[in-house]
N, C-alpha and C positions, 0 to 999 in steps of 0.2 A: 612348867618350865624346868629344864634339866638342872640338876644340882651336881656340880663337880667337886669331889672330895680332893684333898691334897694328894692322895695316892693316885687318883685318876689324872690329875694335872701333871704329876711327875711322869706317869706312864705316857701321857700324850706327848710331852716334851722329848722323852727318850725315843719314841717311835718316830717322831718328826725328824730328829737328828739322824736316826737310822736310815730313814727314807732319803734324806738330802745327801748324806755322805756316802752311803753304801749302795743304794739301789739306783738312784737317779743317774749317776755316771754311766750305768750300763743299760739304761732304758732303751736307747736307740739300738744298741747291740742285740737286745732281746728281740726287738721288732724285726731287725734285718735277718737274724739267724733263725728266728722262730724257735728259740731255745733259751731256757733260763740257765745261766752258768751255774754249775754245781756249787761254787763257793758262795753264791747268794742264797741258795737253799740251806747250806750249812750255817750261814750266819743267822738265818731265821730259826734254825734248830736251837742254836746257842741262846737266842733270846727267849726261847720257850714258846714261840708263836704257833708251833704245831700242837701245843698242849693247852691252848687258851681255854678250850671248853672242857678239859679233862681235870677232875679233882686232884688235889695235891697227893692224896693217898695212892694214886696210880701214876704219879710222876709228872702230872700237869701243873699248871699254875692256877687252875680253877677260877677263872674270872666269871663274874656274873654277867648278865646280858648287857647291862649298861656299860660296864668296863670294856667288854668286847666291842661294843659300839664305838667307844672312844678310840680303840686301837684300829678298827677297820676304817673309821673315818680318816685317820692319818695315813693309813696304807693306801687309801683311795687317791692320794696325791701323786702316786707314782704309776708305773706301768700296770695296766689293768690285768694283763695276762699273769703277771707275777702274783698279784693280789688274788686272782681267781684260783690259782693252784692252792694257795694257803687257805682261803676261806671255804672252798669246797671240802677240804679235809676237816677243818676245825668246826665248820657249820653243819651242814646236812650230812657230812660224812661221819661225824663223831656223835652228834646229838642223840641219835637213836640208841647207841650203845650206852651212853652215859645215863640217859633217862629211863630206858626200858629194859636193858639186857639183864640177864642173871648175873650174880656175883662171880660165878666161875668164868663167864665170858669176859667180864670186865677185867678180871685179874689176868686172863690169858692174853688179851689184845691191847688194852688201853695203855700200859706202860710203853710199848714200842710205838704206838700211835702218838703218844705225848712227846716222845723223843724225835719224832719225824722219821723213824727207821722203817715204819710201815705206813704207806700213804693210803688213805681211805677215799671212797667215793659212794655216791648215792644213786642207785639204779631203779628208777620208777618209770620214766617215759618209754613208750614203745611206738612203733610206726602207727598203730591205731589207737594209742592211748597217750595223747599229749596233754591237752587241757582237760580231757575227760579221763582222769586217772582211774575211774571206776571200771573202765572198759579194757582191763588187762587181758592179754591172751597168754602170757607166760603162766605155766601151771606147775604145781608141786604136788606130788603124790607120795603118800607115806608107804614105805616098804620096809618092814622090820624096824630097825633103829635108825633108818635113814630116810631122807626126803629126796625124791628124784625130780629134778627141775628141767623143764623144757620150754624153750621160747627165746625171745630176743628183746634187748633194750637198745635204744639209740640216743645219740647226742649226750652220752654220759661223760660229764666233766671228770678229768683225771683218769679215766678208764685205761688209757694206754700205759700209764705209769703206776696204777694202783696195785696194792697188795691185798686190799680188803674191800669187799663190795656189800653194801646194804641193799638187798634185792627184795622186791615185792612180787609175790606170785599168788595166783588163785588156788586156794586149797578146797574150796567148796563153791562150785559154780552157781548152785541154786541160791545161796545166801549172798553172793556177790560182795559188794562193799560192806554190807551189814552182817559181818561175821564170817566172810568167806575169803578174805585176803590176808596173807601172812607175810611177815618180814623175816628175812634170813640174813645171817652173816656168812659170806662165802669167801674163801681164800682163792687167790688167783691160780694156785697150783692144784686145785681140785680137778680131777678128771672130768672132762665134759664142758669146761668153761673155755671159751675162745674169744679173743679180742680182735675186732675188725680193724681195718686201716684207719689212720687218723683222718678226721674230717678236715676238708679245706674250707676255712671260714673267712668271712669278711674281716673279722678283727680278732682280738684276744690271742694274738700270736704268743707262743710260749706256753699257753694253756691248751691242753689237748683234750679233744672229745672223740669218741668213737662208738661203734656198735659193740654190744656184748652179747654173745650167743651162748645158749645153754643146750647141750645135747645129752640128755640122760645124765646130767650133772648130779653127783651124789653128795648130799650135805648131811652131816651128823644131826640127829634130832636135837642135840643140846645147842645147836647154832640157831635155833629160833630166837628172834629178838622179840621180847614181850610175850603176849599170849597168842596161841594159834587162833587165826580168824580175825584178830584185831589189828591187822596190818594197815588198813586204810586209816583208822583212827591214829595209828602211830605215825603214818605219813603226814597227816595234817599237823600233828604236834611238832614234828621235825621241821616241816616247811615253814611254820609260823616264825620260829626263831631265825631260820635262814633268810626269810624276807626282810626282817629287821636288819640283819647283817648286810644284805645287798643294798638296802636303803642307805645305810651308813657309808658304804663304799661309794655310792653314787653322790652323796653329799660331799665327801672328800674330793672326788674328781671334779665336781662342779666348782668347789672353792679354788682348786688348783687352776682351773680355766679362768676364773675371775681374776686371780692374781696375775696370770700371764697376760690377760687382755688389758688390765689396768696399766701394767708396766709398758706394754706395747703402745697403748694409746698415748701415754705421756712422752714416749720416745719418738714416735712416728710423726714427722713433720710434713704437712701438706698446706699449700698456699701460705707458707711462712709461719705456721703455728702448729702446735701439737694437735692431733685429731681429738685429744681428750677435751679440748675447748669446745668441740662441736656438741650441740645439744643432743643430736641423734645418738652419738656415742655415749653420752652421759646417761641418757634414758635407758639405753640397753644395759649399761653397767648397773644402774639402779634396780632395774627389774631382775637382773641376774642375781644380785646380792640379796634382795628382799625375798625372792622365791626360794633361794637356797637356804637362807636362815629359817624360813618357815618350814621347809622340808626337814631341816635338822631338828627343830624343836618337836615336830611330830614323830620323828624317828626315835628321839630320846624318850618321849612320852611312852611309846609302845614298849621300849626296853624296860622302863621303870615299872610298867604295869606287869610285864612278864616276871620281873624280879619280885614283885609283891605277891606273886602266886596266882595272878589272873591269867586266863587263857589269851586274852587280848587278840583274838583272831581278827576282829574288825580293824583294830588299830594297826596290827601288823600289815594287813592288806592295804590299808590307807597309806601307811608309811612307804611301803614298797612301790605302790602305784604312783604316788605323788613324787617321791624322790627320783625315781627313774625318769619320769617325764620332765622334771625340772632339769636333770642332768642332760637330757637330749636337747631341751630348749637352750640351755646355757652353752652347750657345745655348738649349736647352730649360730648363736650370737657371736661366739668366740671366733668362728670361721669368718663371719661377716666383718668383725672388727679388724681382724688381721688381713683381710683382703686376700690377695694372691698368696701371701705367706702362709695363710691358714689352710691352703689347699695343697701345698706341696708336701711330699712324703718325708722330707728330711727335717720337718719341724713338728713338734709333738701335738699341735692342735688337730691336725688331720687324723692322727692316731686316736686321740680321745673321741673325735667325732664318729669314727667307725666303731670303736669299742662301746660307745654309749648305746648303740642301736639294739644290741642283744638284751640289754637290761630290761626292756619293756616286754620281753618274750619269755626268758627263762625264769625258773622258780615260780611259775604261774604267770600266764600272760596278764597284761593289765586289764584286758576285758574280763578275765576270770576274777581279778581282784575287785572290779566294779560290781560284779554279781555277788561276791561275798559280802562286800560292804552294804549293798542294797538290801540283801536278805536280812542282815542284822538290823538295819534301820527300820525295815518293815516290821520285824519281830518285836522291836522295842516300843512300838506305838500301842 
């Protein structure tokens, strides 16, 4: 069971007020313009949200995994595109540098990342290497004191606005994932790095993804993150925490949908009485609330295990898989409870319904999460 400290409770309340007063009034504008107003990004900077994962010595606020889970759950109550921009930066965009980079890389990049002056992203997926992250085609060849990178990545969150890219490339084809993949920190202005057009997506408006192309891109040897050849292990480490963060966001969004659905059910009159009096509606709300709280507890458990020093690979996959599927089920029920109002684009239910769908795909499809969980279950017998 999750244990909330007084500090976490204060943080939760602060982020809740921030979401309600500052972000929610602009949620529909974000959706219609497919753009996050700069002043909302600046407000997140002032709160330190871009430095959640970064230690205080580098200018961040250095939250542990459980505290980040508390913050991301509250942020999940608002526009998912806004949350995606921040969480991609503070999660998989920052974790590799914080946990694995050299001290010189940390000192060079983390302060500006913590301030939100440089936006980060995580570039692993390729056209032929989505769920199968071991099948990378992007290569890095050492020449003197530089690495020359060639290849492409796709569906990279924040790529169109990113300043820094954590990129994975094959450095030894024969070794493959077992010692042949390396992680690099690449700046957007390095010659040979090109950003593709923004992807047109079903949801997550205001959060941009695109292809990233490398054509003889020169990267200084000191920009290797961690050890040469250990990139695949690094990716698994980074993704584990990212999955807990995604689970937390999904739980927050599900709770927001429950709140809106309960209020609508009490206000909507049919046949002379609120639809909340109907057992069919009550049962949907009961299932939504129960499954969301169960997902929340599993998410917090995974966060606590990570903070205790455990890898928690199984628990992180369980949390991501379960919370994202609960989010999708809750969104479906919310549309049903709202009826026609849940289907029109000028009401937030429809937006949450579209945004929910990607959560079962990115940061590792739920089919992959099931394989990870099953492998651990079998190994534990």
